[in-house]
C-alpha positions in Angstrom: -27.5 130.9 -73.9 -30.9 132.6 -74.1 -32.0 134.9 -76.9 -34.9 137.2 -77.2 -36.8 136.4 -80.3 -35.3 139.2 -82.6 -31.7 138.3 -81.5 -32.4 134.6 -81.9 -33.8 135.2 -85.4 -30.7 137.1 -86.4 -28.4 134.3 -85.1 -30.5 131.7 -86.9 -30.1 133.6 -90.2 -26.3 133.9 -89.6 -25.9 130.2 -88.9 -27.9 129.4 -92.1 -25.7 131.7 -94.1 -22.6 130.0 -92.8 -23.9 126.5 -93.3 -24.9 127.2 -96.9 -21.6 128.9 -97.6 -19.6 125.8 -96.7 -20.2 123.7 -99.8 -23.6 124.9 -101.1 -24.8 128.0 -102.9 -23.5 131.3 -101.8 -24.4 134.9 -102.4 -20.8 135.7 -103.5 -18.1 133.3 -104.7 -15.2 132.7 -107.1 -13.7 129.8 -109.0 -10.6 128.1 -110.3 -9.1 124.7 -110.4 -7.0 123.9 -107.3 -3.3 123.7 -108.0 -1.6 121.1 -106.0 2.1 121.4 -105.6 4.5 119.0 -103.9 4.3 118.8 -100.2 7.3 120.2 -98.3 10.2 117.9 -97.7 9.7 118.5 -94.0 6.4 116.5 -94.2 6.8 113.0 -92.7 4.9 109.8 -92.5 4.5 107.9 -89.2 2.3 105.7 -87.2 0.8 108.0 -84.6 -2.0 108.1 -81.9 -4.4 109.9 -84.2 -3.6 107.5 -87.0 -4.6 104.7 -84.7 -7.9 106.6 -84.1 -8.4 107.1 -87.8 -8.4 103.3 -88.3 -11.5 103.0 -86.2 -13.3 106.1 -87.5 -15.0 105.8 -90.9 -13.9 108.4 -93.5 -10.6 109.6 -92.0 -8.2 106.8 -92.9 -5.7 108.2 -95.4 -6.3 111.9 -94.5 -3.4 114.1 -93.4 -3.0 114.6 -89.7 -1.2 117.3 -87.7 0.5 115.8 -84.6 1.1 119.0 -82.5 1.0 122.6 -83.6 2.0 124.6 -86.7 2.1 128.2 -87.6 0.7 129.5 -90.9 1.4 133.0 -92.2 -1.3 134.2 -94.6 -0.6 137.3 -96.7 -3.7 139.2 -97.7 -4.0 141.7 -100.6 -6.7 144.1 -99.7 -8.3 145.9 -102.6 -6.3 148.9 -103.7 -3.8 148.7 -100.8 -0.4 148.4 -102.3 1.4 146.5 -99.6 0.0 143.1 -98.6 -0.6 142.5 -94.9 0.0 139.4 -92.8 -2.0 137.2 -90.5 -0.3 134.7 -88.3 -2.4 131.7 -87.4 -1.6 128.9 -84.8 -3.0 125.6 -86.0 -3.8 123.2 -83.1 -3.3 119.6 -84.2 -3.2 118.5 -80.7 -7.0 119.0 -80.3 -8.0 118.9 -84.0 -5.5 116.6 -85.7 -7.5 115.8 -88.9 -9.0 119.3 -89.4 -5.6 121.0 -88.7 -3.8 118.4 -90.8 -6.1 119.0 -93.7 -5.6 122.8 -93.6 -1.8 122.6 -93.3 -1.6 120.1 -96.1 -3.6 122.4 -98.4 -1.4 125.3 -97.4 1.6 123.2 -98.3 0.1 122.4 -101.7 -0.5 126.1 -102.4 -4.3 125.6 -102.6 -5.1 128.9 -100.8 -2.7 131.1 -102.8 -4.7 133.6 -104.9 -8.1 132.7 -103.5 -10.8 135.3 -102.7 -12.6 136.0 -99.5 -16.1 135.5 -100.9 -18.2 136.2 -97.8 -17.7 138.9 -95.2 -20.5 139.4 -92.6 -20.3 142.3 -90.2 -23.9 143.4 -90.1 -26.1 143.4 -88.1 -23.2 142.3 -85.9 -19.7 141.1 -86.5 -19.8 137.4 -87.7 -17.3 135.9 -90.1 -14.8 136.4 -92.9 -14.9 133.3 -95.1 -12.7 132.1 -98.0 -11.1 128.9 -99.3 -13.2 128.1 -102.4 -10.7 126.9 -105.0 -12.9 128.3 -107.7 -11.9 131.8 -106.4 -8.6 131.8 -108.3 -10.5 132.6 -111.5 -11.5 136.3 -111.5 -14.1 135.5 -114.2 -15.9 132.9 -112.1 -19.4 134.0 -111.3 -19.6 135.6 -107.9 -23.0 134.1 -107.3 -21.5 130.6 -107.4 -18.6 131.2 -105.0 -18.8 129.1 -101.9 -20.0 126.0 -103.7 -16.7 124.1 -104.1 -13.9 122.4 -102.2 -10.5 120.9 -102.9 -10.3 118.4 -105.7 -7.8 115.7 -105.0 -5.8 115.3 -108.3 -5.2 111.6 -107.5 -8.8 110.7 -107.3 -10.6 113.5 -109.2 -13.0 113.8 -106.2 -13.5 116.5 -103.6 -11.6 115.7 -100.4 -14.0 116.0 -97.5 -13.1 115.7 -93.8 -15.4 114.6 -90.9 -16.6 117.1 -88.3 -14.0 116.9 -85.5 -14.7 118.4 -82.1 -13.0 117.6 -78.9 -15.1 118.1 -75.7 -13.4 119.6 -72.7 -11.9 116.8 -70.5 -12.1 114.2 -73.3 -9.1 112.2 -74.4 -10.0 112.2 -78.1 -12.1 114.3 -80.5 -15.7 113.2 -81.4 -16.2 112.7 -85.1 -19.1 113.1 -87.5 -21.6 114.6 -85.1 -22.3 117.8 -83.3 -21.9 118.0 -79.5 -23.6 119.8 -76.7 -20.6 119.7 -74.3 -18.2 122.7 -74.3 -15.4 122.1 -76.7 -11.7 122.6 -76.1 -11.4 124.9 -79.1 -14.1 127.5 -79.0 -15.4 130.3 -81.3 -13.6 133.1 -79.6 -12.8 136.2 -81.6 -9.9 135.3 -84.0 -10.7 131.6 -84.1 -10.4 129.8 -87.5 -12.8 127.0 -88.3 -14.1 125.0 -91.2 -17.2 126.0 -93.2 -19.4 123.1 -94.3 -22.9 122.4 -95.7 -25.6 120.7 -93.7 -23.9 117.4 -93.6 -21.4 117.3 -90.7 -18.8 115.5 -92.9 -18.8 118.0 -95.8 -15.9 120.4 -94.9 -13.2 120.5 -97.5 -11.1 123.6 -98.0 -13.4 126.5 -97.1 -12.7 128.2 -93.7 -13.7 131.2 -91.8 -12.4 133.6 -89.2 -14.6 134.6 -86.3 -14.9 138.3 -86.0 -16.4 138.1 -82.5 -17.0 135.6 -79.8 -19.6 133.2 -81.4 -20.3 130.7 -78.7 -23.6 129.7 -80.4 -21.5 127.9 -83.0 -19.5 125.9 -80.5 -20.1 122.2 -80.9 -21.5 122.6 -84.4 -18.4 123.6 -86.4 -14.8 122.5 -86.1 -12.5 125.2 -84.8 -8.8 124.2 -85.4 -6.8 127.3 -84.4 -6.7 131.0 -83.9 -5.1 134.2 -85.1 -2.1 135.1 -82.9 -1.0 138.2 -84.8 -2.7 140.4 -87.3 -6.3 140.2 -86.2 -6.6 143.9 -87.2 -5.9 142.7 -90.7 -8.7 140.2 -90.5 -11.0 142.9 -89.2 -10.4 145.0 -92.3 -10.8 142.3 -94.9 -13.5 143.2 -97.5 -15.4 140.8 -99.7 -13.3 140.4 -102.8 -9.9 140.7 -101.1 -7.5 137.9 -101.9 -5.1 135.6 -100.1 -1.8 136.4 -101.9 0.0 133.5 -100.2 -0.2 131.1 -97.3 2.9 129.4 -95.9 3.7 127.1 -93.0 6.5 128.8 -91.0 6.8 126.4 -88.1 5.6 122.9 -87.3 5.7 121.5 -90.9 7.4 118.5 -89.5 4.3 117.7 -87.5 2.2 117.1 -90.6 1.9 113.3 -91.2 0.7 111.9 -94.6 -0.4 108.3 -94.4 1.0 106.0 -97.0 
């Protein structure tokens, strides 16, 4: 895609803002220790195709995987609006097994419940709504530091990070840990959900964003793992500071595989 200089400059600034918001400093943020609850009984453990792949790709052995699809319903509390509103998201583990598995696992653990949307960019053109910083549960956490954290695994005491995972069109398997120039299967169409990260390709953890418009210039650089199937009008009205009241897996929980 060709850009005239002013448009290209705007796009560059937007990409920089997204990159820094993944795990580095942010203009607005919130904090709180992540609360990990027991994974649903429907979660299973099995030797699968993507598990076999994970054994040959550094950094993903032991990470949750989604073998197939799942549906997540996210309930959002918007400012002074009394009644929470819902967003239905289809998570595509067929084309993004590690990224989708990570998100579904965190949903199952209740990590996203109560978190704030710390970045909303609509000007100069619709861009993203971003959330998922576990520090956001604490209303007293400095806003200037939101967007700087990820999910801390209680078993290791370290931040869980997942590799960049993008599957090119026509490919059998995703490519890991590097950006691509080919057209990906999962693209930044309006309503797509993808992982935010810092400059390192393998730095995504729990922060995610919704695409408010078609953002093809991000394709191949960030990992899309699903899309909004119902309630995009809710996404379109989210304001910075609105919160995720709850996130629950409503279908496909049995497709989540936790390596032992």
